[in-house]
C-alpha positions as a Markdown table, in Angstrom:
| # | Residue | x | y | z |
|---|---|---|---|---|
| 1 | Met | 106.0 | 92.5 | 126.6 |
| 2 | Pro | 104.9 | 96.2 | 126.5 |
| 3 | Leu | 106.1 | 96.3 | 122.8 |
| 4 | Gly | 103.8 | 93.4 | 122.0 |
| 5 | Leu | 100.9 | 94.6 | 124.0 |
| 6 | Lys | 101.1 | 98.2 | 122.5 |
| 7 | Tyr | 97.5 | 99.5 | 122.6 |
| 8 | Ala | 96.6 | 96.8 | 125.3 |
| 9 | Cys | 99.0 | 98.4 | 127.8 |
| 10 | Pro | 97.2 | 99.9 | 130.8 |
| 11 | Ser | 98.9 | 103.2 | 130.0 |
| 12 | Glu | 99.8 | 104.5 | 126.5 |
| 13 | Ser | 103.0 | 106.0 | 127.9 |
| 14 | Thr | 104.3 | 102.4 | 128.7 |
| 15 | Trp | 104.7 | 101.2 | 125.2 |
| 16 | Lys | 105.9 | 104.6 | 124.0 |
| 17 | Leu | 108.6 | 104.5 | 126.6 |
| 18 | Ala | 109.5 | 100.9 | 125.8 |
| 19 | Val | 110.0 | 101.6 | 122.1 |
| 20 | Ser | 111.9 | 104.8 | 122.6 |
| 21 | Ser | 114.2 | 103.0 | 125.0 |
| 22 | Leu | 114.7 | 100.1 | 122.5 |
| 23 | Leu | 115.6 | 102.5 | 119.7 |
| 24 | Lys | 118.2 | 104.2 | 121.9 |
| 25 | Val | 119.7 | 100.9 | 123.0 |
| 26 | Leu | 119.8 | 99.5 | 119.5 |
| 27 | Ser | 121.6 | 102.6 | 118.1 |
| 28 | Ile | 124.4 | 101.8 | 120.5 |
| 29 | Gly | 124.1 | 98.0 | 120.9 |
| 30 | Leu | 123.7 | 96.9 | 117.3 |
| 31 | Pro | 127.2 | 98.0 | 116.2 |
| 32 | Val | 128.6 | 96.1 | 119.2 |
| 33 | Ala | 126.5 | 93.0 | 118.4 |
| 34 | Arg | 127.6 | 93.1 | 114.7 |
| 35 | Gln | 131.3 | 93.4 | 115.7 |
| 36 | His | 131.1 | 90.3 | 117.9 |
| 37 | Ala | 128.5 | 88.3 | 115.8 |
| 38 | Ser | 131.0 | 85.5 | 115.2 |
| 39 | Ser | 131.8 | 85.1 | 118.9 |
| 40 | Gly | 128.4 | 83.4 | 119.5 |
| 41 | Lys | 127.7 | 85.7 | 122.5 |
| 42 | Phe | 124.8 | 87.4 | 120.8 |
| 43 | Asp | 123.3 | 84.3 | 119.2 |
| 44 | Thr | 120.2 | 84.3 | 121.4 |
| 45 | Met | 119.7 | 88.0 | 121.1 |
| 46 | Trp | 118.9 | 88.1 | 117.3 |
| 47 | Pro | 115.8 | 85.9 | 117.3 |
| 48 | Glu | 114.5 | 87.8 | 120.4 |
| 49 | Leu | 115.0 | 91.1 | 118.6 |
| 50 | Ala | 113.3 | 89.9 | 115.5 |
| 51 | Asn | 110.3 | 88.7 | 117.5 |
| 52 | Ala | 110.1 | 92.0 | 119.5 |
| 53 | Leu | 110.1 | 94.1 | 116.3 |
| 54 | Glu | 107.5 | 92.0 | 114.7 |
| 55 | Asp | 105.2 | 91.9 | 117.8 |
| 56 | Phe | 105.4 | 95.7 | 117.9 |
| 57 | Leu | 105.0 | 96.5 | 114.2 |
| 58 | Phe | 102.2 | 94.0 | 113.8 |
| 59 | Thr | 100.5 | 94.1 | 117.2 |
| 60 | Lys | 97.4 | 92.0 | 117.8 |
| 61 | Ser | 95.9 | 94.8 | 119.8 |
| 62 | Thr | 93.7 | 97.4 | 118.1 |
| 63 | Pro | 93.8 | 101.2 | 118.6 |
| 64 | Pro | 91.1 | 102.5 | 121.0 |
| 65 | Asp | 88.0 | 103.8 | 119.4 |
| 66 | Asn | 88.6 | 107.3 | 120.9 |
| 67 | Leu | 92.0 | 107.6 | 119.3 |
| 68 | Ser | 92.0 | 110.6 | 116.9 |
| 69 | Ile | 93.4 | 110.5 | 113.4 |
| 70 | Gln | 96.2 | 112.9 | 114.5 |
| 71 | Glu | 97.2 | 110.5 | 117.4 |
| 72 | Phe | 97.0 | 107.6 | 115.0 |
| 73 | Gln | 99.4 | 109.4 | 112.6 |
| 74 | Gln | 101.8 | 110.2 | 115.5 |
| 75 | Asn | 101.8 | 106.5 | 116.5 |
| 76 | Glu | 102.4 | 105.5 | 112.9 |
| 77 | Ser | 105.5 | 107.8 | 112.8 |
| 78 | Val | 107.0 | 105.7 | 115.6 |
| 79 | Asp | 106.4 | 102.5 | 113.5 |
| 80 | Val | 108.2 | 104.4 | 110.6 |
| 81 | Glu | 111.1 | 105.2 | 112.9 |
| 82 | Val | 111.5 | 101.5 | 113.7 |
| 83 | Val | 111.6 | 100.7 | 109.9 |
| 84 | Gln | 114.1 | 103.5 | 109.3 |
| 85 | Leu | 116.4 | 101.9 | 112.0 |
| 86 | Ile | 116.2 | 98.6 | 110.1 |
| 87 | Ser | 117.1 | 100.5 | 106.9 |
| 88 | Thr | 120.1 | 102.2 | 108.4 |
| 89 | Glu | 121.4 | 99.9 | 111.1 |
| 90 | Ile | 120.5 | 96.4 | 110.0 |
| 91 | Leu | 120.2 | 95.9 | 106.2 |
| 92 | Pro | 123.4 | 97.7 | 105.1 |
| 93 | Phe | 125.3 | 95.3 | 107.4 |
| 94 | Ala | 123.5 | 92.1 | 106.4 |
| 95 | Asn | 126.9 | 90.3 | 105.8 |
| 96 | Phe | 127.7 | 90.6 | 109.5 |
| 97 | Ile | 124.3 | 89.5 | 110.8 |
| 98 | Pro | 122.9 | 86.0 | 111.1 |
| 99 | Lys | 121.1 | 85.0 | 107.9 |
| 100 | Asp | 118.0 | 83.8 | 109.7 |
| 101 | Phe | 117.6 | 87.2 | 111.3 |
| 102 | Val | 118.0 | 89.0 | 107.9 |
| 103 | Gly | 115.4 | 86.6 | 106.4 |
| 104 | His | 112.9 | 87.4 | 109.3 |
| 105 | Ile | 113.4 | 91.1 | 108.7 |
| 106 | Met | 112.8 | 90.7 | 105.0 |
| 107 | Thr | 109.6 | 88.8 | 105.7 |
| 108 | Met | 108.5 | 91.6 | 108.0 |
| 109 | Leu | 109.1 | 94.3 | 105.4 |
| 110 | Asn | 107.2 | 92.3 | 102.8 |
| 111 | Lys | 104.3 | 91.9 | 105.3 |
| 112 | Gly | 104.4 | 95.7 | 106.0 |
| 113 | Ser | 104.4 | 96.5 | 102.3 |
| 114 | Ile | 101.1 | 94.8 | 101.9 |
| 115 | His | 98.5 | 97.4 | 102.7 |
| 116 | Ser | 96.3 | 96.5 | 105.6 |
| 117 | Gln | 94.0 | 98.5 | 107.8 |
| 118 | Ala | 93.0 | 98.0 | 111.4 |
| 119 | Pro | 89.3 | 96.9 | 111.7 |
| 120 | Ser | 86.3 | 98.9 | 112.7 |
| 121 | Phe | 87.3 | 102.2 | 111.0 |
| 122 | Thr | 84.7 | 104.4 | 109.3 |
| 123 | Glu | 85.0 | 104.9 | 105.5 |
| 124 | Ala | 86.2 | 108.5 | 106.1 |
| 125 | Glu | 89.1 | 107.3 | 108.2 |
| 126 | Ile | 90.2 | 104.4 | 106.0 |
| 127 | Asp | 92.7 | 106.5 | 103.9 |
| 128 | Val | 94.6 | 107.7 | 106.9 |
| 129 | Arg | 94.2 | 104.6 | 109.1 |
| 130 | Met | 95.7 | 102.2 | 106.6 |
| 131 | Arg | 99.2 | 103.1 | 107.8 |
| 132 | Glu | 100.0 | 104.2 | 104.3 |
| 133 | Glu | 103.3 | 105.9 | 105.3 |
| 134 | Phe | 104.4 | 102.8 | 107.2 |
| 135 | Ser | 103.6 | 100.6 | 104.1 |
| 136 | Lys | 105.4 | 103.0 | 101.8 |
| 137 | Val | 108.6 | 103.0 | 104.0 |
| 138 | Cys | 108.5 | 99.2 | 104.3 |
| 139 | Phe | 108.2 | 99.0 | 100.5 |
| 140 | Glu | 111.0 | 101.5 | 99.8 |
| 141 | Thr | 113.3 | 99.7 | 102.3 |
| 142 | Leu | 112.6 | 96.4 | 100.6 |
| 143 | Leu | 113.4 | 97.9 | 97.2 |
| 144 | Gln | 116.6 | 99.5 | 98.6 |
| 145 | Phe | 117.8 | 96.1 | 99.8 |
| 146 | Ser | 116.5 | 94.2 | 96.7 |
| 147 | Phe | 118.5 | 96.4 | 94.3 |
| 148 | Ser | 121.6 | 96.9 | 96.5 |
| 149 | Asn | 124.9 | 95.9 | 95.0 |
| 150 | Lys | 126.0 | 95.2 | 98.6 |
| 151 | Val | 124.0 | 92.0 | 98.6 |
| 152 | Ser | 126.9 | 89.6 | 98.3 |
| 153 | Thr | 125.7 | 86.2 | 99.3 |
| 154 | Pro | 123.3 | 84.0 | 97.4 |
| 155 | Gln | 121.0 | 83.7 | 100.3 |
| 156 | Glu | 120.6 | 87.4 | 100.7 |
| 157 | Gly | 120.0 | 87.9 | 97.0 |
| 158 | Tyr | 117.5 | 85.0 | 97.0 |
| 159 | Ile | 115.5 | 86.5 | 100.0 |
| 160 | Ser | 115.3 | 90.0 | 98.5 |
| 161 | Arg | 114.3 | 88.7 | 95.0 |
| 162 | Met | 111.7 | 86.4 | 96.5 |
| 163 | Ala | 110.2 | 89.2 | 98.5 |
| 164 | Leu | 110.1 | 91.5 | 95.5 |
| 165 | Ser | 108.6 | 88.8 | 93.3 |
| 166 | Val | 105.8 | 88.2 | 95.9 |
| 167 | Leu | 105.1 | 92.0 | 95.9 |
| 168 | Leu | 105.0 | 92.2 | 92.1 |
| 169 | Lys | 102.7 | 89.2 | 91.9 |
| 170 | Arg | 100.4 | 90.7 | 94.4 |
| 171 | Ala | 100.3 | 94.0 | 92.5 |
| 172 | Gln | 99.4 | 92.1 | 89.3 |
| 173 | Asp | 96.6 | 90.3 | 91.1 |
| 174 | Val | 95.1 | 93.5 | 92.7 |
| 175 | Leu | 95.2 | 95.2 | 89.3 |
| 176 | Arg | 93.4 | 92.4 | 87.5 |
| 177 | Arg | 90.8 | 92.0 | 90.2 |
| 178 | Tyr | 90.1 | 95.7 | 90.1 |
| 179 | Val | 89.6 | 95.7 | 86.3 |
| 180 | Glu | 87.3 | 92.7 | 86.5 |
| 181 | Asp | 85.3 | 94.0 | 89.5 |
| 182 | Glu | 84.8 | 97.4 | 87.9 |
| 183 | Arg | 83.6 | 95.9 | 84.7 |
| 184 | Leu | 81.1 | 93.7 | 86.6 |
| 185 | Ser | 79.9 | 96.6 | 88.9 |
| 186 | Gly | 78.5 | 98.6 | 86.0 |
| 187 | Arg | 77.6 | 102.1 | 87.3 |
| 188 | Cys | 77.8 | 101.1 | 91.0 |
| 189 | Pro | 81.0 | 102.4 | 92.6 |
| 190 | Leu | 83.4 | 99.9 | 94.1 |
| 191 | Pro | 83.9 | 99.7 | 97.9 |
| 192 | Arg | 86.1 | 102.5 | 99.2 |
| 193 | Gln | 88.5 | 100.0 | 100.7 |
| 194 | Gln | 89.1 | 98.4 | 97.3 |
| 195 | Val | 89.7 | 101.8 | 95.6 |
| 196 | Thr | 92.2 | 102.7 | 98.4 |
| 197 | Glu | 94.0 | 99.4 | 97.8 |
| 198 | Ile | 94.4 | 99.9 | 94.1 |
| 199 | Ile | 95.6 | 103.5 | 94.6 |
| 200 | Phe | 98.3 | 102.2 | 97.0 |
| 201 | Val | 99.4 | 99.5 | 94.6 |
| 202 | Leu | 99.7 | 102.1 | 91.8 |
| 203 | Lys | 101.8 | 104.3 | 94.1 |
| 204 | Ala | 103.9 | 101.3 | 95.0 |
| 205 | Ile | 104.5 | 100.7 | 91.2 |
| 206 | Ser | 105.6 | 104.3 | 90.8 |
| 207 | Thr | 108.0 | 103.9 | 93.7 |
| 208 | Leu | 109.4 | 100.7 | 92.1 |
| 209 | Met | 109.9 | 102.4 | 88.7 |
| 210 | Asp | 111.7 | 105.3 | 90.4 |
| 211 | Ser | 114.0 | 102.8 | 92.2 |
| 212 | Leu | 114.7 | 100.9 | 88.9 |
| 213 | Lys | 115.7 | 104.2 | 87.2 |
| 214 | Lys | 118.3 | 104.8 | 89.9 |
| 215 | Thr | 119.6 | 101.3 | 90.0 |
| 216 | Leu | 122.4 | 99.8 | 87.9 |
| 217 | Pro | 120.8 | 97.4 | 85.3 |
| 218 | Glu | 123.1 | 94.5 | 86.4 |
| 219 | Asn | 121.6 | 94.7 | 90.0 |
| 220 | Val | 118.1 | 93.8 | 88.6 |
| 221 | Asp | 117.6 | 90.2 | 87.6 |
| 222 | Gly | 115.8 | 89.0 | 84.5 |
| 223 | Asn | 112.7 | 87.7 | 86.4 |
| 224 | Thr | 112.1 | 91.1 | 88.0 |
| 225 | Trp | 112.3 | 92.8 | 84.6 |
| 226 | Ala | 109.8 | 90.3 | 83.2 |
| 227 | Gln | 107.4 | 90.9 | 86.1 |
| 228 | Val | 107.6 | 94.6 | 85.8 |
| 229 | Ile | 107.1 | 94.6 | 82.0 |
| 230 | Ala | 104.1 | 92.2 | 82.5 |
| 231 | Leu | 102.4 | 94.9 | 84.6 |
| 232 | Tyr | 102.2 | 97.3 | 81.7 |
| 233 | Pro | 99.3 | 95.8 | 79.7 |
| 234 | Thr | 97.4 | 95.3 | 83.0 |
| 235 | Leu | 97.9 | 99.0 | 83.8 |
| 236 | Val | 96.7 | 99.9 | 80.3 |
| 237 | Glu | 93.5 | 98.0 | 81.0 |
| 238 | Cys | 92.9 | 100.2 | 84.0 |
| 239 | Ile | 92.6 | 103.3 | 81.8 |
| 240 | Thr | 88.8 | 102.9 | 81.5 |
| 241 | Cys | 88.4 | 103.2 | 85.3 |
| 242 | Ser | 85.7 | 105.7 | 86.5 |
| 243 | Ser | 87.5 | 106.9 | 89.7 |
| 244 | Ser | 89.3 | 110.2 | 89.2 |
| 245 | Glu | 91.6 | 109.3 | 92.1 |
| 246 | Val | 92.6 | 106.0 | 90.5 |
| 247 | Ser | 93.2 | 107.8 | 87.2 |
| 248 | Thr | 95.6 | 110.2 | 88.8 |
| 249 | Ala | 97.6 | 107.4 | 90.5 |
| 250 | Leu | 97.5 | 105.5 | 87.2 |
| 251 | Lys | 99.1 | 108.4 | 85.3 |
| 252 | Glu | 101.9 | 108.5 | 87.8 |
| 253 | Ala | 102.4 | 104.7 | 87.5 |
| 254 | Leu | 102.4 | 104.6 | 83.7 |
| 255 | Gly | 104.6 | 107.7 | 83.1 |
| 256 | Pro | 107.9 | 106.2 | 84.3 |
| 257 | Phe | 107.6 | 103.3 | 81.8 |
| 258 | Lys | 108.7 | 105.7 | 79.0 |
| 259 | Asp | 112.2 | 105.6 | 80.4 |
| 260 | Phe | 112.4 | 101.9 | 79.6 |
| 261 | Met | 110.9 | 102.1 | 76.1 |
| 262 | Gln | 113.4 | 102.1 | 73.2 |
| 263 | Pro | 113.5 | 101.0 | 69.6 |
| 264 | Pro | 114.4 | 97.3 | 69.1 |
| 265 | Val | 118.1 | 96.7 | 68.5 |
| 266 | Ser | 118.6 | 95.7 | 64.9 |
| 267 | Lys | 120.6 | 92.5 | 64.5 |
| 268 | Val | 122.9 | 92.0 | 61.5 |
| 269 | Gln | 123.1 | 88.5 | 60.2 |
| 270 | Asn | 125.0 | 87.4 | 57.1 |
| 271 | Gly | 125.5 | 91.0 | 56.2 |
| 272 | Glu | 121.8 | 91.9 | 56.2 |
| 273 | Ser | 120.0 | 93.9 | 58.8 |
């Protein structure tokens, strides 16, 4: 309950104690639960854990108005710690964990990867308050699992590919909307929130390209390659953007594409090239 209440707890120390206790318990308890997963003794624990993690990471309560940016960042680092535990103690052992639980976790990571801000922030606070580090860690963890050669069952592969496909589609939609909106806005600058969103998407694309470079080609399916390549012309359309911040992020997103560009392979047929 205190995990779900988070900022609505009567005392801030309550949810912080709850989450630190949970992390300590899970570091010891998860290996035991994995070891005895087939016994059925932990069947009711997995859905409870998934719900507890989701209620904490995506709490319905909002931070108090008097919470400083520094305090917000400290709280965000706790969220990041929870995602890191998912990355080290859950996903690498997906074969030994109920598939419904793994699916719930993947859905959570996908949700966390989509940049969202808490309401009622001033424009000056939006950059920091959008939980950018949390979103980045969710995205990197999702990619780590999507391109892992440890994914050995069709369901796990399907879940990770589906989540990645949703992210790529969303990136494409955000890029196209930005290009269109900036064209229609003329000399009027776009809302700060939209600029921040496009910068995050461009950074996510950079992260994705770095992951692809480190991944064995056979671990990336054809549909993912097709979606990644389809991003390129849309990125090129963004070149005319007026924001210097967007331009900087765009350079970082476009640069890695050079590693995947090569001359077409000539085919020899009937002795002719």
